[in-house]
DSSP file (Angstrom, degrees, kcal/mol; ACC not computed):
  #  RESIDUE AA STRUCTURE BP1 BP2  ACC     N-H-->O    O-->H-N    N-H-->O    O-->H-N    TCO  KAPPA ALPHA  PHI   PSI    X-CA   Y-CA   Z-CA
    1    1 A M              0   0    0      0, 0.0     2,-0.9     0, 0.0     0, 0.0   0.000 360.0 360.0 360.0 -54.0  -17.9  -11.3   -4.4
    2    2 A L        -     0   0    0     63,-0.0     2,-0.4    61,-0.0     3,-0.0  -0.823 360.0-150.3 -93.2 105.9  -16.2   -8.2   -2.8
    3    3 A E        -     0   0    0     -2,-0.9     2,-0.1     1,-0.1    60,-0.0  -0.621  25.0-108.3 -76.7 121.2  -19.1   -6.3   -1.1
    4    4 A C        +     0   0    0     -2,-0.4    61,-0.2     1,-0.1    60,-0.1  -0.318  48.6 161.1 -58.5 125.6  -18.4   -2.6   -1.0
    5    5 A N        +     0   0    0     59,-2.2     2,-0.3    -2,-0.1    60,-0.2   0.180  46.0  84.4-135.2  17.9  -17.7   -1.5    2.7
    6    6 A L        -     0   0    0     58,-1.2     2,-0.2    57,-0.1    71,-0.0  -0.923  60.4-144.7-128.0 147.4  -15.9    1.8    2.2
    7    7 A D     >  -     0   0    0     70,-0.5     4,-2.6    -2,-0.3     5,-0.2  -0.411  44.2 -88.2 -97.4-178.3  -17.2    5.3    1.8
    8    8 A A  H  > S+     0   0    0      1,-0.2     4,-2.6     2,-0.2     5,-0.2   0.910 127.0  51.2 -63.3 -39.7  -15.7    8.0   -0.4
    9    9 A K  H  > S+     0   0    0      1,-0.2     4,-2.5     2,-0.2    -1,-0.2   0.916 110.5  48.2 -62.0 -41.0  -13.3    9.2    2.5
   10   10 A G  H  > S+     0   0    0     67,-0.4     4,-2.6     2,-0.2     5,-0.3   0.920 112.3  48.5 -70.7 -39.2  -12.1    5.7    3.2
   11   11 A K  H  X S+     0   0    0     -4,-2.6     4,-2.0     1,-0.2    -2,-0.2   0.941 113.2  48.1 -66.0 -36.6  -11.4    5.1   -0.6
   12   12 A A  H  X S+     0   0    0     -4,-2.6     4,-2.5    -5,-0.2     5,-0.3   0.918 111.6  50.0 -61.8 -42.3   -9.6    8.4   -0.9
   13   13 A A  H  X S+     0   0    0     -4,-2.5     4,-2.6     1,-0.2     5,-0.2   0.953 114.0  45.5 -66.8 -43.9   -7.5    7.6    2.3
   14   14 A R  H  X S+     0   0    0     -4,-2.6     4,-2.2     1,-0.2    -1,-0.2   0.872 112.5  50.9 -65.3 -34.6   -6.6    4.2    0.8
   15   15 A L  H  X S+     0   0    0     -4,-2.0     4,-2.2    -5,-0.3    -1,-0.2   0.929 112.6  44.1 -69.4 -43.7   -5.8    5.5   -2.5
   16   16 A V  H  X S+     0   0    0     -4,-2.5     4,-2.2     2,-0.2    -2,-0.2   0.899 115.7  48.7 -66.8 -41.9   -3.5    8.2   -1.2
   17   17 A G  H  X S+     0   0    0     -4,-2.6     4,-2.2    -5,-0.3    -2,-0.2   0.891 112.2  49.2 -67.4 -38.8   -1.8    5.8    1.2
   18   18 A G  H  X S+     0   0    0     -4,-2.2     4,-1.7    -5,-0.2    -2,-0.2   0.854 110.5  49.0 -67.1 -38.6   -1.4    3.2   -1.6
   19   19 A I  H  X S+     0   0    0     -4,-2.2     4,-3.0     2,-0.2     5,-0.2   0.917 112.1  51.2 -64.4 -45.7    0.2    5.9   -4.1
   20   20 A I  H  X S+     0   0    0     -4,-2.2     4,-2.4     1,-0.2    -2,-0.2   0.888 111.0  48.0 -62.2 -42.4    2.6    6.9   -1.2
   21   21 A G  H  X S+     0   0    0     -4,-2.2     4,-1.6     2,-0.2    -1,-0.2   0.884 112.2  46.8 -62.5 -39.5    3.6    3.3   -0.6
   22   22 A V  H  X S+     0   0    0     -4,-1.7     4,-1.8     2,-0.2    -2,-0.2   0.894 114.4  48.3 -65.6 -46.8    4.2    2.6   -4.3
   23   23 A A  H  X S+     0   0    0     -4,-3.0     4,-2.1     1,-0.2    -2,-0.2   0.871 111.3  52.1 -63.4 -35.9    6.3    5.9   -4.6
   24   24 A F  H  X S+     0   0    0     -4,-2.4     4,-2.7     1,-0.2    -1,-0.2   0.910 108.7  48.1 -67.2 -39.7    8.2    5.1   -1.6
   25   25 A S  H  X S+     0   0    0     -4,-1.6     4,-2.0     1,-0.2    -1,-0.2   0.861 112.1  49.9 -68.9 -30.4    9.1    1.7   -2.8
   26   26 A L  H  X S+     0   0    0     -4,-1.8     4,-2.1     2,-0.2    -1,-0.2   0.914 111.8  47.3 -72.2 -42.0   10.2    3.1   -6.1
   27   27 A V  H  X S+     0   0    0     -4,-2.1     4,-1.9     1,-0.2    -2,-0.2   0.895 112.2  51.2 -63.5 -39.9   12.4    5.8   -4.5
   28   28 A L  H  X S+     0   0    0     -4,-2.7     4,-2.0     1,-0.2    -2,-0.2   0.889 107.8  53.4 -68.3 -39.4   14.0    3.1   -2.2
   29   29 A A  H  X S+     0   0    0     -4,-2.0     4,-2.2     2,-0.2    -1,-0.2   0.885 107.8  48.5 -58.9 -40.9   14.7    0.9   -5.2
   30   30 A V  H  X S+     0   0    0     -4,-2.1     4,-2.5     1,-0.2     6,-0.2   0.918 111.2  50.9 -65.6 -40.3   16.6    3.6   -7.0
   31   31 A L  H  <>S+     0   0    0     -4,-1.9     6,-1.7     1,-0.2     5,-1.5   0.861 112.0  48.3 -69.2 -29.7   18.6    4.4   -3.8
   32   32 A L  H ><5S+     0   0    0     -4,-2.0     3,-0.9    -5,-0.2    -1,-0.2   0.913 112.5  48.1 -75.5 -34.7   19.4    0.7   -3.5
   33   33 A L  H 3<5S+     0   0    0     -4,-2.2    -2,-0.2     1,-0.2    -1,-0.2   0.870 111.9  48.2 -66.5 -36.3   20.5    0.4   -7.2
   34   34 A T  T 3<5S-     0   0    0     -4,-2.5    -1,-0.2    -5,-0.2    -2,-0.2   0.287 112.6-121.0 -93.1  10.9   22.6    3.4   -7.0
   35   35 A D  T < 5S+     0   0    0     -3,-0.9    -3,-0.2     2,-0.2    -4,-0.1   0.716  78.1 126.4  58.0  26.8   24.3    2.1   -3.7
   36   36 A V  S   <S+     0   0    0     -5,-1.5     2,-0.4    -6,-0.2    -4,-0.2   0.894  82.0  36.4 -63.9 -47.0   23.1    5.3   -1.7
   37   37 A V  S    S-     0   0    0     -6,-1.7    -1,-0.2    -9,-0.2    -2,-0.2  -0.930  76.8-164.9-108.6 131.0   21.5    2.7    0.7
   38   38 A T        +     0   0    0     -2,-0.4     2,-1.2    -3,-0.1    -6,-0.1   0.033  45.5 123.1-115.0  31.2   23.5   -0.3    1.2
   39   39 A Q     >  -     0   0    0      1,-0.2     4,-0.8     2,-0.1     5,-0.3  -0.723  38.8-179.0 -84.1  90.5   21.0   -2.7    2.9
   40   40 A D  H  >  +     0   0    0     -2,-1.2     4,-0.9     3,-0.2    -1,-0.2   0.978  67.6  18.5 -67.3 -64.2   21.4   -5.5    0.3
   41   41 A T  H >> S+     0   0    0      2,-0.2     4,-1.2     1,-0.2     3,-0.9   0.992 129.9  41.2 -76.8 -61.8   19.0   -8.3    1.3
   42   42 A I  H 3> S+     0   0    0      1,-0.3     4,-2.2     2,-0.2    -1,-0.2   0.772 108.1  62.7 -67.2 -27.3   16.6   -6.6    3.7
   43   43 A G  H 3X S+     0   0    0     -4,-0.8     4,-1.9     1,-0.2    -1,-0.3   0.900 103.0  49.8 -57.7 -43.7   16.3   -3.4    1.6
   44   44 A W  H <X S+     0   0    0     -3,-0.9     4,-2.4    -4,-0.9    -1,-0.2   0.825 107.9  53.6 -70.5 -32.4   14.8   -5.4   -1.3
   45   45 A Y  H  X S+     0   0    0     -4,-1.2     4,-2.5     2,-0.2    -1,-0.2   0.901 110.5  47.6 -65.5 -40.5   12.2   -7.0    1.1
   46   46 A V  H  X S+     0   0    0     -4,-2.2     4,-2.0     2,-0.2    -2,-0.2   0.880 111.0  51.4 -68.8 -34.0   11.2   -3.5    2.3
   47   47 A V  H  X S+     0   0    0     -4,-1.9     4,-2.0     2,-0.2    -2,-0.2   0.911 112.5  44.5 -61.0 -47.4   11.0   -2.5   -1.3
   48   48 A A  H  X S+     0   0    0     -4,-2.4     4,-2.5     2,-0.2     5,-0.3   0.887 114.9  50.0 -67.3 -42.0    8.7   -5.5   -2.2
   49   49 A G  H  X S+     0   0    0     -4,-2.5     4,-1.4     1,-0.2    -2,-0.2   0.850 112.4  45.1 -61.4 -36.1    6.5   -5.0    1.0
   50   50 A A  H  X S+     0   0    0     -4,-2.0     4,-2.1     2,-0.2     5,-0.2   0.833 114.8  48.7 -84.4 -30.6    6.0   -1.4    0.4
   51   51 A F  H  X S+     0   0    0     -4,-2.0     4,-3.0    -5,-0.2    -2,-0.2   0.969 117.4  39.9 -69.8 -49.7    5.2   -2.0   -3.3
   52   52 A F  H  X S+     0   0    0     -4,-2.5     4,-2.0     1,-0.2    -2,-0.2   0.849 116.8  49.4 -64.0 -35.0    2.8   -4.8   -2.8
   53   53 A G  H  X S+     0   0    0     -4,-1.4     4,-1.8    -5,-0.3    -1,-0.2   0.917 113.3  46.3 -71.1 -40.0    1.2   -3.3    0.2
   54   54 A G  H  X S+     0   0    0     -4,-2.1     4,-2.5     2,-0.2     5,-0.2   0.933 113.1  50.5 -57.4 -52.4    0.8    0.1   -1.7
   55   55 A A  H  X S+     0   0    0     -4,-3.0     4,-2.1     1,-0.2    -2,-0.2   0.864 110.0  50.9 -63.8 -32.1   -0.6   -1.8   -4.7
   56   56 A F  H  X S+     0   0    0     -4,-2.0     4,-2.2     2,-0.2    -1,-0.2   0.869 108.4  50.9 -69.2 -35.2   -3.1   -3.7   -2.5
   57   57 A A  H  X S+     0   0    0     -4,-1.8     4,-2.4     2,-0.2    -2,-0.2   0.881 108.2  51.5 -70.6 -34.7   -4.3   -0.5   -0.9
   58   58 A I  H  X S+     0   0    0     -4,-2.5     4,-2.3     2,-0.2    -2,-0.2   0.922 109.9  51.5 -61.0 -45.1   -4.9    1.0   -4.4
   59   59 A F  H  X S+     0   0    0     -4,-2.1     4,-2.8     2,-0.2     5,-0.2   0.918 108.3  51.1 -53.7 -45.6   -6.9   -2.1   -5.3
   60   60 A E  H  X>S+     0   0    0     -4,-2.2     4,-1.8     1,-0.2     5,-1.3   0.910 111.1  47.5 -62.9 -43.4   -8.9   -1.7   -2.1
   61   61 A A  H  <5S+     0   0    0     -4,-2.4    -1,-0.2     2,-0.2    -2,-0.2   0.890 113.9  48.2 -67.2 -33.7   -9.7    1.9   -3.0
   62   62 A R  H  <5S+     0   0    0     -4,-2.3    -2,-0.2     1,-0.2    -1,-0.2   0.930 118.2  40.0 -65.3 -49.5  -10.6    1.0   -6.5
   63   63 A A  H  <5S-     0   0    0     -4,-2.8    -1,-0.2     2,-0.2    -2,-0.2   0.660 101.1-129.9 -78.8 -17.4  -12.8   -1.8   -5.4
   64   64 A G  T  <5 +     0   0    0     -4,-1.8   -59,-2.2     1,-0.2   -58,-1.2   0.749  69.5 118.9  72.3  21.4  -14.4    0.0   -2.4
   65   65 A W      < -     0   0    0     -5,-1.3     2,-0.4   -61,-0.2    -1,-0.2  -0.976  48.1-159.8-131.2 132.0  -13.5   -3.0   -0.2
   66   66 A C     >  -     0   0    0     -2,-0.4     4,-2.2     1,-0.1     5,-0.2  -0.955  11.1-153.6-113.7 128.4  -11.4   -3.2    2.9
   67   67 A V  H  > S+     0   0    0     -2,-0.4     4,-0.9     1,-0.2    -1,-0.1   0.866  98.3  52.6 -72.0 -31.5  -10.0   -6.5    4.0
   68   68 A V  H >4>S+     0   0    0      2,-0.2     5,-1.6     1,-0.2     3,-0.8   0.958 111.4  46.8 -68.3 -47.7   -9.8   -5.3    7.6
   69   69 A R  H >45S+     0   0    0      1,-0.2     3,-0.9     3,-0.2    -2,-0.2   0.819 106.0  58.6 -55.3 -36.0  -13.4   -4.3    7.6
   70   70 A A  H 3<5S+     0   0    0     -4,-2.2    -1,-0.2     1,-0.2    -2,-0.2   0.727 100.8  56.6 -66.7 -23.8  -14.4   -7.5    6.0
   71   71 A M  T <<5S-     0   0    0     -4,-0.9    -1,-0.2    -3,-0.8    -2,-0.2   0.532 125.4-104.0 -84.8  -8.1  -13.0   -9.3    9.0
   72   72 A G  T < 5S+     0   0    0     -3,-0.9     2,-0.6    -4,-0.4    -3,-0.2   0.474  75.1 139.0 101.0   6.5  -15.3   -7.2   11.2
   73   73 A I      < -     0   0    0     -5,-1.6    -1,-0.3     1,-0.0     2,-0.2  -0.762  50.7-130.8 -86.8 124.2  -12.8   -4.8   12.6
   74   74 A K        -     0   0    0     -2,-0.6     3,-0.0     2,-0.0    -5,-0.0  -0.535  24.2-166.4 -71.3 133.7  -14.1   -1.2   12.7
   75   75 A T        -     0   0    0     -2,-0.2    -1,-0.0     1,-0.1     0, 0.0  -0.928  28.8-120.8-120.2 154.2  -11.8    1.4   11.2
   76   76 A P              0   0    0      0, 0.0    -1,-0.1     0, 0.0   -66,-0.1   0.834 360.0 360.0 -63.2 -27.9  -12.0    5.2   11.6
   77   77 A L              0   0    0    -67,-0.1   -70,-0.5   -68,-0.1   -67,-0.4   0.442 360.0 360.0-106.5 360.0  -12.4    5.8    7.9
């Protein structure tokens, strides 16, 4: 169903970006929980967005498939 449309460089870039996104979301969650950052509502939306975005990028790297490329948009990697 998901046709491979990434080369090794594209997979590596998405994997690194996904790991950075998930790590950022975990650090931000800890900062919100310890009240270092006090953006109550919007902060948790940023945490969720970064986590799910990073997780999806990791999925793309693992599957070798990019949703943007599947829509016909050319990406540099």
